[in-house]
Residue, then its C-alpha position, 0 to 999 in steps of 0.5 A: x499499499x503506497x498512500x500519500x496525505x497532503x495537510x493545511x491545503x486550501x483544497x479546490x473541490x467542486x464549487x468550493x475551496x476549503x482548507x483541509x486534507x486529502x488522503x492519496x491511497x494506491x492511485x485513488x482519493x481515498x479521503x478528504x478531511x476539513x481543518x488545518x490540523x497535520x496527521x503525523x506522516x502529513x505533506x504541510x502544504x502551508x496553504x496552498x492550493x492542492x488541486x486535480x492534475x490539470x487535463x490538455x484537450x488541444x497542445x500542438x507542443x509535441x510538435x516543438x519537440x519533434x521539430x525543435x528548429x526547421x528541418x531538424x528531426x529529432x528522434x521521436x521516441x526521446x521527443x515523447x518523453x521530453x514533451x511528456x516530461x514538460x507537461x508533467x513539471x507545469x500541472x499537467x496530467x492527461x493530455x490528448x495529443x493532437x496529431x494532424x490526419x489529412x495530408x497534402x502531396x500535389x501541392x510544393x508550395x503547402x504540402x505536407x505529408x502523412x505522420x499521425x498513424x506511425x507516431x501514433x504508435x510510437x506514443x502508445x508503444x512509450x505509454x505501454x512500457x510506462x516510460x511515460x509519466x502522465x496519461x496520453x489520449x490522441x487527438x486526431x486533428x482531421x484536415x478537411x482541406x487536404x487529399x488522403x484523410x479518408x485513407x488515413x483515418x481508416x488506419x486508426x481504430x477503437x483500440x487507439x485511445x482515440x478520445x477525440x476528433x476535431x473537424x479542421x477546415x482551414x480553407x482561406x477566406x473563412x474562420x480563423x483566416x476570414x481576413x486573408x490579409x491575416x492568412x497572409x502575414x502568418x502563411x508567409x511569414x513562417x514559410x517563408x513564400x513569395x505572392x505568387x507562391x502564397x496565391x497558390x497556395x489559397x487556390x489550391x486550398x480553396x481548390x481542396x475543400x470544393x472536391x473533397x469537403x463535404x466527403x472528408x468531414x462525413x468521413x470524420x464524424x463517422x469515424x469518431x463514432x466508430x472510435x468512441x471518440x468526442x467529436x469537437x468542431x474548430x473555429x466556428x465563426x458565424x451561428x450557421x457554422x454553429x448549427x452544423x457543428x450541432x447537426x454532427x454532435x459535436x460536444x465542444x467547439x475549439x477556439x471560436x472566432x466570434x461572440x456570435x459563435x460562442x453565443x450560438x454554442x451556448x444555445x445549442x450545449x456545446x462548451x466553448x474552449x479557448x486559448x490560455x495564451x490568447x487570454x494572457x496574451x489579451x487577444x487573439x494573435x490572429x484577430x479574432x475575439x478576445x478568450x477575456x471577450x467571452x470571459x465577462x459574457x459567460x461564454x468561456x468553458x474550457x482552456x486549452x494550454x495550444x501552444x504554451x503548456x505553462x499557460x493553462x495553470x496560469x490562464x485558469x488562475x487569471x479566471x478565477x480572480x476574473x470571475x472572483x470565483x477561484x474553484x470555478x475559474x480552475x474547473x475550466x482546465x479540470x472538470x470542465x475538460x474531463x466532462x466534455x470527454x467523457x472522462x468520470x475518473x478524474x477533474x475532481x477532488x472526490x474519495x474514490x477518484x483517480x489521485x492525479x492531484x498537484x499542489x500550487x503555491x499562488x506567485x502574484x498573479x501566477x502560480x508555481x508547481x509545488x507536486x505533480x501526482x498521477x495516480x498517486x505516484x509523485x512524478x514532480 
């Protein structure tokens, strides 16, 4: 029997923060007690926050480890292990690793090849070998504007721990990049394209949407059902787009770009997820709606670290301060993402639940991780 007792802590419970202790035993939360008393052998948390481990639904972080510099491909096992360790260090105990499915081979300007099936095999292999510190699921980003989505998704099945399939429609002139000028700045800056190359890229993407859009969208929805995965939309911009998402059975919306879309999501019972970097920076890098605006309108339910893992905790603390309700703010990175993806064993401090727990010291507007436990085992 293994046991850890965290005492004299500010316990983040559903709907409230109380002073008390939590007992972690054999991978589960064995007890929650009120009060400031110290049990012999307990860790004195000195009033630090003790809360459920953070749950990350959409992160591009693994890509940064796989390709730390342009045209530098890092050994995959080392990259995955480093990615896993980084997430553990910032309090993330469950991650849905986002992998693109759907490739483009015919365009020299924006071609990108297939990689998801092979990388998923490596992630799952390391998990099976107990080489990873935290819990990993897969998030397949289904690129509608691609050539090979049908073939790539067919290579996955229910045994692959696919928790999320998101519908990613990056057709130029709509959704995230309704403003072609913003798209031009982003793509030309990132890929070093000339004006002519950019124009060819836009034309190719729009052609792919016309040729394959309906088939790819239907395929992604059907495959999500076959996997048993939660379906998400991405960059919804208008109420009609949200209505289509609702018809597909979407559970949550990743990064809606307008207040109109966020309101429509709530009308249809779709949870709204926004980027933690957007909240911290004070706005979207693409010129879309600010996460803070949605928070002030009570239209924000879930946060994602997107491309900065350490942003997840800081943004949730910011929301707690903004709303004057720390339990509610922290639920956007614990209970809410767990509920959106059907993970009933985590996301709350509750007796019998999975012992994924973190200890956090508030430092100004941010938080410092003082301890991370996954299934009761300390990993950070």
